[in-house]
C-alpha positions in Angstrom: 1.4 23.2 -36.3 0.9 21.9 -32.8 0.5 24.2 -29.9 0.6 23.7 -26.1 -0.5 25.4 -22.9 1.4 24.5 -19.7 0.1 25.8 -16.4 2.2 26.3 -13.3 0.7 23.3 -11.5 1.9 21.0 -14.4 -1.4 20.7 -16.2 -0.9 20.5 -20.0 -3.3 21.2 -22.8 -2.3 20.2 -26.4 -4.0 21.4 -29.6 -3.1 23.1 -32.8 -1.9 26.7 -33.4 -3.4 29.6 -35.2 -2.1 33.1 -35.4 1.5 33.9 -34.6 4.4 31.5 -33.9 6.2 31.9 -30.6 6.2 31.4 -26.9 4.6 33.7 -24.3 4.1 33.6 -20.5 1.1 35.1 -18.8 -1.7 34.5 -16.3 -4.3 32.0 -17.6 -7.8 33.4 -17.3 -11.2 32.9 -19.0 -13.8 35.2 -20.5 -17.5 34.1 -20.7 -18.6 36.6 -23.4 -20.3 35.1 -26.4 -19.1 37.8 -28.8 -16.7 40.8 -29.0 -13.4 38.9 -29.1 -11.7 41.7 -31.1 -12.6 44.2 -28.4 -11.4 41.7 -25.8 -8.1 41.2 -27.6 -7.4 44.9 -27.8 -8.3 45.7 -24.1 -5.1 46.7 -22.4 -6.4 45.3 -19.2 -5.5 41.8 -20.6 -1.8 42.7 -20.8 0.2 39.6 -19.8 -2.8 37.3 -19.7 -3.6 34.2 -21.7 -7.3 34.5 -22.5 -9.5 31.4 -22.9 -12.9 32.0 -24.5 -15.7 29.8 -23.1 -17.9 30.3 -26.2 -17.2 27.2 -28.3 -16.6 28.8 -31.7 -14.5 31.9 -32.2 -13.6 33.7 -35.4 -16.9 33.6 -37.3 -17.2 37.4 -37.4 -13.6 38.0 -38.6 -12.0 41.3 -37.6 -12.2 44.9 -38.8 -10.4 48.3 -38.2 -13.3 49.8 -36.3 -13.5 47.4 -33.3 -10.0 48.2 -31.9 -10.2 49.3 -28.3 -6.6 50.5 -28.1 -3.5 51.0 -30.2 -2.4 47.4 -29.9 -3.2 43.8 -28.9 -1.8 43.3 -25.4 -2.7 39.8 -24.3 -0.1 37.1 -24.1 -2.1 34.3 -25.8 -5.6 33.3 -27.0 -7.2 29.9 -26.5 -10.4 28.7 -28.1 -12.2 25.3 -28.5 -12.9 25.7 -32.3 -11.5 28.4 -34.5 -13.6 29.4 -37.6 -11.3 30.3 -40.5 -14.1 31.4 -42.8 -15.7 34.6 -41.3 -19.1 35.7 -42.5 -20.0 39.2 -41.4 -20.6 42.4 -43.5 -18.0 44.3 -41.4 -15.3 41.6 -41.6 -12.1 42.6 -43.4 -9.6 39.9 -42.2 -9.7 36.5 -40.6 -8.9 36.3 -36.9 -5.8 34.0 -37.5 -4.2 36.6 -39.8 -5.1 39.4 -37.3 -3.4 37.5 -34.5 -0.4 36.7 -36.7 0.1 40.4 -37.6 -0.1 41.4 -33.9 2.2 38.7 -32.6 -0.4 36.7 -30.6 -0.1 32.9 -30.3 -3.4 31.1 -30.6 -4.3 27.6 -29.4 -7.4 25.8 -30.7 -8.8 22.3 -30.5 -8.7 21.8 -26.8 -11.4 21.1 -24.3 -11.9 24.6 -23.0 -14.6 23.4 -20.6 -12.0 21.3 -18.8 -9.5 24.3 -18.7 -12.1 26.7 -17.4 -13.3 24.3 -14.7 -9.7 23.7 -13.7 -9.1 27.5 -13.4 -12.3 27.9 -11.4 -11.3 25.2 -8.9 -7.6 26.0 -8.6 -7.6 29.7 -9.3 -6.0 31.8 -12.0 -2.4 30.7 -12.4 0.7 31.4 -14.4 0.9 29.7 -17.8 3.0 29.5 -20.9 1.7 29.1 -24.4 3.9 27.9 -27.3 3.5 27.0 -30.9 7.2 26.3 -31.4 8.8 24.6 -28.4 7.0 21.4 -27.4 9.2 20.0 -24.6 7.5 20.3 -21.2 10.8 20.5 -19.3 12.0 23.5 -21.4 8.7 25.3 -21.1 8.5 24.6 -17.3 11.9 26.2 -16.8 10.8 29.3 -18.7 7.5 29.5 -16.8 9.3 29.2 -13.4 11.2 32.4 -14.3 7.9 34.4 -15.0 7.0 36.5 -11.9 3.3 36.7 -12.4 1.1 39.8 -11.8 1.0 40.3 -8.0 3.1 43.2 -6.7 4.0 44.4 -10.2 3.1 47.7 -11.8 2.4 46.7 -15.4 0.1 49.6 -16.1 3.3 51.5 -17.0 3.7 49.0 -19.9 0.4 49.9 -21.6 0.0 53.6 -20.9 0.5 56.2 -23.6 4.0 57.7 -23.8 2.7 61.2 -24.1 -0.6 63.1 -23.7 -3.1 63.7 -26.5 -6.5 65.1 -27.2 -9.3 62.7 -28.2 -12.0 63.9 -30.5 -13.9 60.9 -31.8 -17.5 60.1 -30.6 -19.7 57.0 -30.6 -20.5 55.8 -34.1 -23.8 54.2 -35.2 -22.3 51.5 -37.5 -25.6 51.0 -39.3 -26.2 54.6 -40.0 -22.5 55.5 -40.2 -23.2 58.6 -38.0 -20.8 59.9 -35.3 -22.2 61.7 -32.2 -20.1 64.9 -31.7 -22.0 67.5 -29.7 -20.5 70.9 -28.8 -17.9 70.8 -26.0 -19.2 71.9 -22.6 -16.8 70.1 -20.2 -13.0 69.8 -19.8 -12.0 66.3 -18.7 -8.5 65.0 -18.0 -8.4 61.2 -18.4 -5.6 59.2 -16.8 -4.5 56.4 -19.1 -3.6 53.2 -17.1 -4.7 51.2 -20.2 -7.7 53.1 -21.3 -10.3 51.6 -23.7 -11.3 53.8 -26.6 -15.1 53.4 -26.1 -14.7 55.2 -22.8 -13.2 58.1 -24.6 -15.9 58.0 -27.3 -18.6 58.1 -24.7 -17.0 61.0 -22.9 -16.7 63.0 -26.1 -20.3 62.1 -27.1 -21.4 63.5 -23.7 -19.9 66.9 -24.6 -16.5 66.5 -23.1 -13.2 67.9 -24.3 -10.9 64.9 -23.4 -7.2 65.3 -22.7 -5.6 61.8 -22.2 -2.5 61.9 -20.0 0.1 59.1 -19.2 -0.3 57.2 -16.0 2.5 59.0 -14.2 1.3 62.5 -14.9 1.6 64.6 -11.7 -1.6 65.9 -10.0 -0.2 69.4 -10.3 -0.2 69.2 -14.1 -3.8 67.9 -14.1 -5.1 70.7 -11.8 -3.2 73.3 -13.9 -5.5 72.3 -16.8 -8.5 73.5 -14.7 -10.5 70.4 -15.5 -14.2 70.1 -14.8 -13.6 66.4 -14.0 -10.9 63.8 -13.9 -11.3 60.2 -15.2 -9.4 57.2 -13.9 -9.2 54.4 -16.5 -9.1 50.7 -16.6 -5.8 48.9 -16.8 -3.9 45.7 -16.0 -2.1 44.2 -13.0 -1.9 44.8 -9.2 -3.4 48.2 -8.2 -1.4 48.4 -5.0 1.8 48.4 -7.0 0.8 51.6 -8.9 1.9 53.8 -6.0 2.5 57.0 -7.9 -1.1 56.9 -9.2 -2.5 56.4 -5.7 -0.6 59.4 -4.5 -1.7 61.6 -7.4 -5.4 60.7 -6.8 -5.0 61.6 -3.1 -3.9 65.0 -4.2 -6.9 65.4 -6.5 -9.5 64.3 -4.1 -11.9 67.0 -3.0 -10.5 69.5 -5.6 -12.2 68.1 -8.7 -15.0 65.5 -9.5 -13.5 62.1 -10.1 -14.9 59.0 -12.0 -13.0 55.7 -12.1 -13.6 52.4 -13.9 -11.9 49.0 -13.2 -8.3 49.7 -12.2 -9.3 53.3 -11.7 -11.9 52.1 -9.2 -9.3 50.1 -7.3 -6.9 53.0 -7.3 -9.6 55.3 -6.0 -10.4 52.8 -3.2 -6.7 52.8 -2.2 -6.4 56.5 -2.4 -9.4 56.8 0.0 -7.7 54.6 2.5 -8.9 51.2 1.6 -7.2 48.0 0.5 -7.4 45.6 -2.5 -6.9 41.9 -2.9 -6.6 39.3 -5.7 -9.7 37.3 -6.6 -9.4 33.5 -7.0 -10.1 33.5 -10.7 -11.4 37.0 -11.4 -14.5 38.3 -13.3 -14.3 38.4 -17.0 -17.3 38.4 -19.4 -20.3 40.3 -20.6 -23.0 38.8 -18.5 -22.3 39.6 -14.8 -25.2 40.7 -12.6 -24.7 43.8 -10.5 -27.1 45.4 -8.1 -27.4 49.1 -8.0 -27.8 49.9 -4.3 -29.5 53.2 -4.9 -32.3 52.0 -7.2 -32.4 48.2 -6.3 -32.2 47.4 -10.1 -30.1 44.7 -11.5 -27.6 45.6 -14.3 -26.0 43.0 -16.6 -22.4 44.2 -16.9 -19.2 43.7 -18.8 -16.3 42.9 -16.5 -12.5 42.2 -16.7 -10.6 42.3 -13.5 -8.5 40.0 -11.3 -8.2 42.3 -8.2 -10.9 43.8 -6.1 -11.5 46.6 -3.5 -11.9 45.2 0.0 -15.2 46.2 1.5 -14.2 45.7 5.1 -11.2 48.1 4.6 -13.6 50.9 3.5 -15.8 50.7 6.6 -15.5 53.8 8.8 -14.3 55.9 5.9 -16.3 58.6 4.1 -17.2 56.0 1.5 -20.4 54.2 0.6 -20.9 51.1 -1.6 -23.1 51.8 -4.6 -23.0 48.5 -6.5 -22.8 44.9 -5.4 -21.7 41.8 -7.5 -24.5 39.3 -7.1 -22.3 36.3 -8.0 -19.9 36.7 -5.0 -21.0 39.8 -3.1 -17.9 41.8 -3.9 -17.8 45.5 -4.2 -18.6 46.8 -7.7 -19.0 50.5 -7.0 -18.1 53.1 -4.3 -18.8 56.8 -3.8 -17.7 59.7 -1.6 -20.2 62.4 -1.8 -18.1 64.8 0.3 -15.1 64.4 -2.0 -17.2 64.2 -5.2 -15.7 61.0 -6.3 -17.2 57.7 -7.5 -16.1 54.6 -9.3 -17.3 51.2 -10.5 -15.4 47.9 -10.9 -17.1 46.8 -14.1 -17.1 48.4 -17.6 -20.2 50.7 -18.2 -18.7 51.5 -21.7 -19.2 47.8 -22.7 -17.4 47.0 -26.0 -18.2 44.2 -25.8 -21.2 43.8 -23.6 -24.6 45.3 -22.6 -25.3 49.0 -22.2 -27.2 48.8 -19.0 -24.7 51.0 -17.1 -24.0 53.9 -19.5 -26.0 56.2 -17.2 -22.8 56.4 -15.1 -21.4 58.8 -17.7 -24.5 61.0 -17.2 -23.8 60.9 -13.4 -20.3 62.1 -14.1 -21.7 65.0 -16.2 -24.1 65.9 -13.3 -21.2 65.8 -10.9 -19.2 68.2 -13.1 -22.2 70.5 -13.3 -22.3 71.0 -9.5 -20.4 73.1 -8.9 -18.8 74.5 -12.1 -15.9 76.2 -10.4 -13.3 75.1 -12.9 -15.4 75.5 -16.1 -13.3 76.6 -19.1 -14.3 79.9 -20.7 
């Protein structure tokens, strides 16, 4: 079957479909990772986004049940240059096309993804519509004109868990088939704005009892659990629109150690009195250089965000920048020593991506160790 991608500026890309049949609107973005497409597809931060992979061949590793990063596939569409229908990997259990079909994701292959990525870099991320059924541009344009985009919308509420739960799975060595489950020493409440499961695995493998709570959970409930620390997760959309989360974080500041990642980083910056803004085309991939301002070392990081904390808005506050993006000098990490809170814009848990930044989970443990006023008996 034929498939089509129409962007809001009228640019059209035609190819063939793989995966599910249908029509979906979303924000057209690109990811520069060479591998890890299943983890990317199941990252809730991609909710309402049409993902273009810059690596030329996708699908050669197939899919498997262990590489899910959430309960669902949340993206609006998936675009590749060449789809490989014959996976060859010892962990593969299903071809990518069947995986997309089962999860309702429209795939587009056979287009010049270099041209698409260059267009997004020059013009910025924009609204788009992907279709494997309707081919008439006028019909698709009318549907796209009705799509509101991401700015000003709270879409974290679409992907958060409906009720809280305890997480008790650790990091697994897939070659040895061993799971790291040490004794529990810390009580952590994790806000789910679209949380990735490898974050939860790393917290559990660092000795944390992890209670995951929905995004709108009141701060009073969190404090009633007497946590040693609170985690703020990644998630999709405009952070400034998640007003209830900003207020809850304000009520938690100074009362319990806080660690945030991605959307959690942006929400912490807003709760501290800063501002956020939308990047031209965002940062998405597994190869972004970030400088640690404490050590001077460069970390290669996994990233997925379209919004950013405004450095200028944080000046004069009790906040210091801890990490800097070397591609565009945007803020990648902040810290308030007085309030015992820190966050990073990128993904130290990887999945996919390098493990350069997993020391941040150790820093969270250290922060919970000093003091231990809320340690569970």
